[in-house]
VEXZA-927358 format. One line per field, with one value per residue (C-alpha): x, y, z; residue number from 1. Coordinates in steps of 0.25 Angstrom, whole numbers. Layout:
BEGIN
u <- [X,...];
v <- [Y,...];
w <- [Z,...];
n <- [NUM,...];
This chain:
BEGIN
u <- [185,197,206,208,215,204,196,194,185,196,206,198,197,212,215,206,213,227,223,219,233,241,244,237,245,241,233,231,243,244,244,258,252,239,236,230,235,241,245,240,247,248,255,255,258,271,280,287,275,273,264,265,265,268,263,254,257,251,251,255,261,276,281,269,272,273,269,273,261,264,272,286,301,307,315,320,320,328,329,328,330,317,309,315,313,307,303,299,293,292,280,278,268,278,276,286,279,287,285,292,295,295,300,308,309,308,312,325,326,323,313,300,288,274,262,260,274,279,291,293,287,281,291,292,307,312,304,289,279,268,269,263,270,267,272,273,268,272,269,276,277,291,294,289,297,284,274,269,256,246,247,232,229,237,232,219,208,206,199,209,209,206,218,222,224,238,247,243,229,230,220,224,227,215,218,217,224,239,237,225,228,225,212,214,215,213,221,226,225,237,240,240,249,264,272,286,292,302,316,322,336,344,338,324,322,308,304,291,286,277,269,261,265,262,273,274,285,287,291,276,266,258,259,256,246,248,245,254,262,264,268,283,289,301,309,321,336,334,328,329,331,334,323,315,310,305,299,305,299,303,299,290,295,292,303,314,311,325,332,322,325,340,339,330,342,335,329,315,312,318,308,312,308,296,305,314,305,299,284,287,296,287,285,297,295,287,280,282,268,268,258,264,268,272,261,262,259,266,280,291,297,312,320,334,340,353,362,356,359,359,357,345,331,319,320,318,331,339,334,337,345,360,361,352,359,373,379,380,392,393,404,409,420,418,422,434,437,447,454,467,472,468,475,475,462,454,462,457,442,443,452,442,430,438,441,426,422,432,428,413,417,424,411,404,397,393,402,403,414,413,423,426,429,421,425,415,421,425,439,440,436,446,457,454,454,468,474,467,457,443,437,433,447,454,444,447,462,463,452,462,470,457,453,467,465,456,465,477,471,465,451,441,431,419,418,425,415,418,408,411,405,393,385,388,384,371,367,370,361,350,352,351,339,332,335,331,318,315,315,328,336,334,342,348,360,372,382,393,406,411,424,430,438,426,417,407,399,404,399,407,405,412,425,437,444,436,441,436,442,443,451,457,452,442,429,423,411,401,387,379,365,365,355,353,349,338,347,339,327,334,339,328,330,345,343,333,344,354,345,341,355,365,376,373,386,398,406,396,402,401,386,384,391,382,369,373,375,361,355,360,352,355,356,353,366,370,370,375,386,383,393,402,401,410,399,386,376,363,352,342,352,365,371,374,382,380,387,400,396,382,388,398,389,380,391,388,375,379,391,381,374,386,397,394,389,375,372,365,371,362,352,363,372,363,361,371,382,392,400,414,418,427,421,423,411,402,391,390,389,381,371,370,371,360,351,354,351,338,333,337,330,341,344,355,369,370,382,392,406,414,429,438,450,464,473,487,493,479,473,464,471,465,469,464,474,485,489,487,493,493,488,498,510,506,502,515,523,514,503,488,485,494,487,473,478,484,472,462,472,477,464,450,442,432,441,452,466,480,488,503,512,521,508,506,520,519,507,512,524,519,505,505,519,523,510,502,513,523,512,510,525,528,516,519,534,532,522,532,544,539,528,532,522,510,499,491,477,476,468,468,469,456,462,466,454,445,453,452,437,434,440,431,419,422,428,415,408,420,419,404,407,417,428,439,450,444,443,457,461,454,462,475,472,472,485,492,485,492,505,504,500,513,521,514,516,529,527,542,545,535,541,554,547,542,534,525,522,507,508,515,505,494,501,504,490,484,493,489,474,475,482,472,460,468,470,455,451,461,459,450,461,473,467,481,487,476,477,492,491,481,490,503,495,490,475,464,462,448,444,430,427,424,438,441,440,450,454,451,466,468,480,491,504,516,515,528,533,524,530,528,514,519,534,542,542,551,545,554,550,535,535,542];
v <- [452,442,443,431,430,434,441,454,461,459,464,477,480,478,486,498,497,498,509,517,516,520,534,537,544,557,551,538,533,528,514,511,502,499,484,474,472,458,456,465,471,461,465,460,466,458,463,450,441,433,435,450,459,473,479,476,470,478,471,479,476,475,488,496,510,510,523,528,525,538,550,551,549,536,530,518,513,501,486,477,462,454,467,472,486,494,509,515,529,536,545,558,550,541,529,520,515,504,498,484,475,487,485,498,510,524,533,533,534,548,552,559,552,556,546,540,543,531,525,512,500,487,475,465,465,458,446,449,440,441,435,447,460,470,481,480,492,494,505,507,518,523,524,510,498,490,500,493,498,492,500,499,508,519,516,521,511,505,494,482,467,459,458,444,440,443,433,438,435,421,411,398,387,377,364,355,342,344,336,344,351,366,369,370,384,391,403,405,419,428,427,411,410,406,409,405,396,400,396,397,402,415,424,419,415,413,407,407,393,391,381,386,379,378,385,384,393,399,412,415,414,403,393,399,391,389,378,366,361,347,338,340,349,358,366,358,362,358,369,376,390,400,395,384,375,361,353,340,332,336,330,339,341,350,362,362,376,377,375,385,395,393,394,407,415,428,432,429,439,452,463,473,487,490,498,486,474,465,463,448,451,460,455,446,438,427,418,403,399,390,381,380,367,361,355,340,340,353,352,360,367,369,375,373,381,380,392,402,416,424,438,436,431,435,438,424,420,432,428,414,409,410,395,393,403,407,410,425,427,441,443,455,459,470,484,489,501,510,517,510,500,485,475,460,459,465,457,444,447,451,439,429,436,435,420,417,426,419,406,409,414,401,394,403,412,426,433,447,452,465,473,487,498,505,519,527,523,533,527,530,545,546,540,550,561,557,558,571,566,565,551,549,553,544,533,535,534,522,514,511,501,494,493,486,476,466,466,464,452,446,449,448,459,463,477,486,495,508,514,527,523,531,518,513,526,527,512,514,526,518,506,514,522,509,505,519,518,505,511,504,517,527,538,538,542,533,534,524,519,518,511,518,506,497,508,502,506,499,496,495,480,479,486,480,489,500,498,492,477,478,490,493,507,514,517,531,536,541,548,552,552,540,532,517,505,496,484,479,477,467,458,447,447,446,434,428,430,423,411,409,410,403,405,420,423,414,409,403,409,423,420,417,430,438,432,433,448,449,440,449,461,471,486,496,502,516,517,531,540,555,566,558,562,550,540,538,548,543,545,551,558,563,568,554,543,528,521,515,500,502,509,498,486,491,490,475,480,493,488,479,491,497,487,485,497,497,484,482,469,468,458,450,448,452,444,434,442,437,446,443,451,451,448,462,467,455,463,473,463,452,460,474,472,461,470,482,474,469,483,488,476,468,453,450,444,430,427,434,428,434,431,433,443,442,445,449,445,441,455,459,465,479,493,499,490,492,478,476,467,473,463,469,466,451,452,459,447,435,438,440,425,422,432,426,412,416,424,412,401,407,407,401,411,416,415,425,423,428,434,436,438,426,417,422,418,404,401,407,399,385,384,393,392,377,370,377,384,372,363,371,372,357,353,363,360,345,347,356,348,334,335,346,356,346,343,331,328,315,309,315,305,303,308,321,322,321,331,341,339,339,353,358,353,357,371,378,374,380,393,393,392,403,393,399,394,380,380,384,373,363,369,368,353,351,359,350,337,341,343,329,323,329,323,309,308,314,318,322,308,303,313,305,293,295,282,289,301,298,298,311,317,313,318,331,333,330,341,350,347,349,362,367,364,370,383,384,381,391,402,410,410,412,419,422,409,400,405,403,389,386,393,385,372,377,377,386,398,393,394,389,381,369,367,363,349,338,334,348,351,352,348,359,362,371,370,375,376,387,399,399,403,408,412,411,424,426,429,441,448,445,449,462];
w <- [484,482,471,462,448,438,448,440,450,461,451,448,463,465,453,458,472,465,456,469,474,462,459,446,435,430,418,412,404,390,385,380,368,363,366,376,390,389,403,415,428,439,452,467,480,481,470,469,467,455,443,442,430,433,421,409,395,383,370,357,344,343,338,343,350,365,372,385,395,403,402,409,408,402,414,407,392,388,388,400,401,398,398,385,381,393,395,408,409,423,425,433,441,446,438,429,417,410,396,394,381,372,358,357,366,360,371,380,395,400,390,394,387,387,388,375,369,361,369,361,354,358,358,364,370,382,387,385,392,381,367,360,361,372,381,396,404,418,428,442,452,450,465,469,464,466,461,449,444,434,421,418,429,422,408,401,400,386,379,379,377,389,397,401,415,420,427,440,437,431,436,443,433,431,437,424,422,418,406,401,388,386,379,364,358,371,373,387,393,392,407,406,393,394,382,386,396,406,405,419,418,418,408,409,395,391,377,369,366,354,363,375,388,402,410,425,432,446,440,439,450,444,432,418,410,395,385,387,375,371,383,388,378,379,369,364,362,347,339,325,322,333,343,337,349,348,360,367,378,392,405,414,428,440,439,449,456,462,449,442,453,450,435,434,437,440,454,453,464,459,454,443,442,433,423,422,423,412,414,414,426,435,449,448,461,454,463,462,464,476,470,456,451,438,430,428,414,410,403,408,396,395,384,379,368,359,356,347,342,355,350,341,343,352,366,371,365,371,385,385,397,395,395,383,373,371,385,388,398,403,413,421,430,440,435,441,449,441,453,449,439,438,447,446,454,442,432,440,439,425,421,428,420,407,409,411,399,390,394,391,377,374,377,367,377,374,384,388,398,405,414,416,427,438,437,446,459,470,470,456,458,469,461,450,460,466,451,449,438,436,439,424,419,429,425,410,413,422,415,404,413,416,401,399,410,402,390,399,406,393,397,386,390,382,388,398,405,413,422,416,403,399,395,409,416,409,412,427,427,420,429,442,437,436,450,455,447,453,467,472,474,485,491,505,513,514,525,527,523,509,504,492,488,488,483,493,505,518,531,544,544,531,536,542,553,546,532,520,520,504,503,517,518,527,520,519,526,516,518,506,500,490,482,487,481,488,488,500,492,483,494,492,477,478,488,478,467,475,479,465,459,468,457,456,464,463,470,480,492,485,483,497,501,492,496,511,509,503,514,525,520,509,511,501,494,488,473,472,478,480,478,469,454,449,445,437,441,446,436,446,455,447,459,464,456,456,467,460,462,457,445,443,444,433,423,421,414,408,400,392,387,380,379,365,357,353,361,375,380,392,387,381,393,405,415,409,417,427,436,441,453,466,479,484,475,478,485,474,463,470,478,473,458,457,465,457,444,450,453,439,432,427,429,439,434,431,441,449,452,464,464,476,477,472,484,486,499,503,500,489,477,476,471,484,492,482,481,466,456,442,432,422,430,430,415,410,416,415,405,406,404,416,425,421,424,437,442,440,444,457,465,463,456,466,478,483,477,480,468,467,456,461,460,445,442,448,440,428,428,433,427,415,411,415,413,402,394,395,390,377,375,377,368,356,357,356,344,337,339,339,329,320,325,321,330,326,331,340,350,364,375,383,396,390,382,394,401,390,387,402,403,392,399,413,412,408,421,429,421,423,438,438,442,434,443,442,427,426,435,426,414,421,424,409,408,418,412,399,405,412,398,393,404,403,388,386,371,370,373,362,352,352,346,332,333,344,335,336,351,351,342,352,364,358,352,366,372,361,363,378,376,366,375,387,378,376,390,396,386,395,406,396,384,378,381,375,361,362,366,354,344,349,346,333,337,333,343,347,361,361,373,365,362,376,371,367,353,347,344,329,321,320,313,316,332,338,352,359,365,381,385,398,397,410,419,430,444,447,434,437,451,447];
n <- [1,2,3,4,5,6,7,8,9,10,11,12,13,14,15,16,17,18,19,20,21,22,23,24,25,26,27,28,29,30,31,32,33,34,35,36,37,38,39,40,41,42,43,44,45,46,47,48,49,50,51,52,53,54,55,56,57,58,59,60,61,62,63,64,65,66,67,68,69,70,71,72,73,74,75,76,77,78,79,80,81,82,83,84,85,86,87,88,89,90,91,92,93,94,95,96,97,98,99,100,101,102,103,104,105,106,107,108,109,110,111,112,113,114,115,116,117,118,119,120,121,122,123,124,125,126,127,128,129,130,131,132,133,134,135,136,137,138,139,140,141,142,143,144,145,146,147,148,149,150,151,152,153,154,155,156,157,158,159,160,161,162,163,164,165,166,167,168,169,170,171,172,173,174,175,176,177,178,179,180,181,182,183,184,185,186,187,188,189,190,191,192,193,194,195,196,197,198,199,200,201,202,203,204,205,206,207,208,209,210,211,212,213,214,215,216,217,218,219,220,221,222,223,224,225,226,227,228,229,230,231,232,233,234,235,236,237,238,239,240,241,242,243,244,245,246,247,248,249,250,251,252,253,254,255,256,257,258,259,260,261,262,263,264,265,266,267,268,269,270,271,272,273,274,275,276,277,278,279,280,281,282,283,284,285,286,287,288,289,290,291,292,293,294,295,296,297,298,299,300,301,302,303,304,305,306,307,308,309,310,311,312,313,314,315,316,317,318,319,320,321,322,323,324,325,326,327,328,329,330,331,332,333,334,335,336,337,338,339,340,341,342,343,344,345,346,347,348,349,350,351,352,353,354,355,356,357,358,359,360,361,362,363,364,365,366,367,368,369,370,371,372,373,374,375,376,377,378,379,380,381,382,383,384,385,386,387,388,389,390,391,392,393,394,395,396,397,398,399,400,401,402,403,404,405,406,407,408,409,410,411,412,413,414,415,416,417,418,419,420,421,422,423,424,425,426,427,428,429,430,431,432,433,434,435,436,437,438,439,440,441,442,443,444,445,446,447,448,449,450,451,452,453,454,455,456,457,458,459,460,461,462,463,464,465,466,467,468,469,470,471,472,473,474,475,476,477,478,479,480,481,482,483,484,485,486,487,488,489,490,491,492,493,494,495,496,497,498,499,500,501,502,503,504,505,506,507,508,509,510,511,512,513,514,515,516,517,518,519,520,521,522,523,524,525,526,527,528,529,530,531,532,533,534,535,536,537,538,539,540,541,542,543,544,545,546,547,548,549,550,551,552,553,554,555,556,557,558,559,560,561,562,563,564,565,566,567,568,569,570,571,572,573,574,575,576,577,578,579,580,581,582,583,584,585,586,587,588,589,590,591,592,593,594,595,596,597,598,599,600,601,602,603,604,605,606,607,608,609,610,611,612,613,614,615,616,617,618,619,620,621,622,623,624,625,626,627,628,629,630,631,632,633,634,635,636,637,638,639,640,641,642,643,644,645,646,647,648,649,650,651,652,653,654,655,656,657,658,659,660,661,662,663,664,665,666,667,668,669,670,671,672,673,674,675,676,677,678,679,680,681,682,683,684,685,686,687,688,689,690,691,692,693,694,695,696,697,698,699,700,701,702,703,704,705,706,707,708,709,710,711,712,713,714,715,716,717,718,719,720,721,722,723,724,725,726,727,728,729,730,731,732,733,734,735,736,737,738,739,740,741,742,743,744,745,746,747,748,749,750,751,752,753,754,755,756,757,758,759,760,761,762,763,764,765,766,767,768,769,770,771,772,773,774,775,776,777,778,779,780,781,782,783,784,785,786,787,788,789,790,791,792,793,794,795,796,797,798,799,800,801,802,803,804,805,806,807,808,809,810,811,812,813,814,815,816,817,818,819,820,821,822,823,824,825,826,827,828,829,830,831,832];
């Protein structure tokens, strides 16, 4: 007998064969809700094949009680991206039973439940597939990551409404003329209906359209048939209310598959564990049907939207691609080891991140900035022991120096995380438990070299003369029983991620470095340490603690769960996250971290930027090496803005750069003092002395207006490309252009002739207008200096990016010669 879609006899035989191979539970389970099966279980031998549905959708009214299908322990209860509120029960028979799209959850993780106990209510939450409310029920063998089972084999028989064919059972599309209209008043089977188009892009927004339509996409195994709308319709950018759409003509065309692959943003090939997967995302390797093509008469629906209230409205609004609503910009620095006090290398990373965050706030983006400390390192425990302190006591003392660093360098952070926070430790345990439940963690013995300076395992090939090249110390030999993460199982999915997102890691040569490392073959790595009490205990084996790097990486997610009291910010800011890091930790962030996220069921980050080292005498600045420059030493003499300016100006951001106090002094004196500071001093002095402190609006010369306006247009692209140094170069070109404007027009000469008062007003207004635009443009680099410039010119303290434009300077009175922005500093005093 040959199986074909719709061949019920073949399906019955196949189901009987599968049933014989599945260990039966002790007794039939309970239906979680009373309602029809809207979509059946569909699975194939290939876990990544398309068109799969690894559970069943059971219809029920919103708010109805949801019962536990089986007795066991609640392994997970919480919210996940796209899946909404989910709950997983582990049974004594070795099954994981998952309920998805719940409206509420009534039991916490760790609770023992009995079959039939009420555990929540019907939603929906997340991104449901069906128009009517329902609950998704999934069953998997806990020990087998691919061990999905048909829940119908475990549930008692009952009379139910006829089940529509699932996506894996759809019949071939009838070959009808493309222009033929759909039969009037004919309802399509559930398996052939399409309720929303796909908006390809990060976030995978999906919207419900009032009109049914024909949607063809390669994210399913074959086209989905729906009644077509009026010819060539699409939603317009014009709308009324929160999301009122109207349709405008658009030309149908065959989709550019390469472009679509780039835009999707998420790895099409990754598979999430059943506890963490939305039923829509089950069996994620969605086949791009080889015979699929775009119907000639079908319109290609595209949607555009204007800005709207981002925190209100239904799920489809919250899941819009970032480019279609107010941009969310979540930026992180690495969290820093606290075995010593901060040095200028730490300030460098934090300052660069702060410049980006401040710029995005100027553009009106919803930005969130995270930094903090990594306190569970072995080197921290050793430093504490040397001082005769317990590790936590040592951490509590020294962390105050790290908490002061952001304010000392004018970094506008939103939250400072410590890995010793109780909220972080609880999240780490939950995160690792998910990976463990997914079957991606196993126990084995590690025997090899470990560098305490790097807090990383090393191979002989990575050493230079038997020493770690980063810290110039010999690694220690360690042999212990650890738990390992199956990194090797994620090699293909990571390669697919890198192929689909060529801007996932920047600069491009760092992308190539990371991808090459993956391509050479990945080895499983340890996620725990034995015999060391300092750390986060593993939830399934409290005698071991989480490996410090695994613990540290998870902070980027954990912080969002408790940074604001009573709020969970994960849905708001994840995966709209960018990580800034130094090149020595590329492997952990660009390879290990995405794999851990995929295993735990989270989206990977939006982007990672890897910068080079700041060196001193051509050697990396490092506490372990002892060749540090203390940021306070520089700030006490030159100020925080001078340090921020120098670190970005001295070397191209992303490349290595050499730091020295002498170079700080030179740039402070020549560029900040002579070029920017003197420009403001000369302009305000001329206004105060020649025009009685009055600034009169006038026309800006076309040449200068073009330079100012061009700066406002071009700088955002530089920031979006992480070109902080290039953006500052463009700003400084305008500084020098304004200085040339002074020299060419000689306003002090014009001031001697009263008949040229109008010309003097124009020149002074041009200089003031250029300085005002400069202050706004440079404010992310010089947050103290920019308001001083605006105040000296009598201008509003408005740093919105739209003000980097010509002709926006307002009339002002009482302008006096400004105090020097950057007072003179003698080099001997600075060097001392």
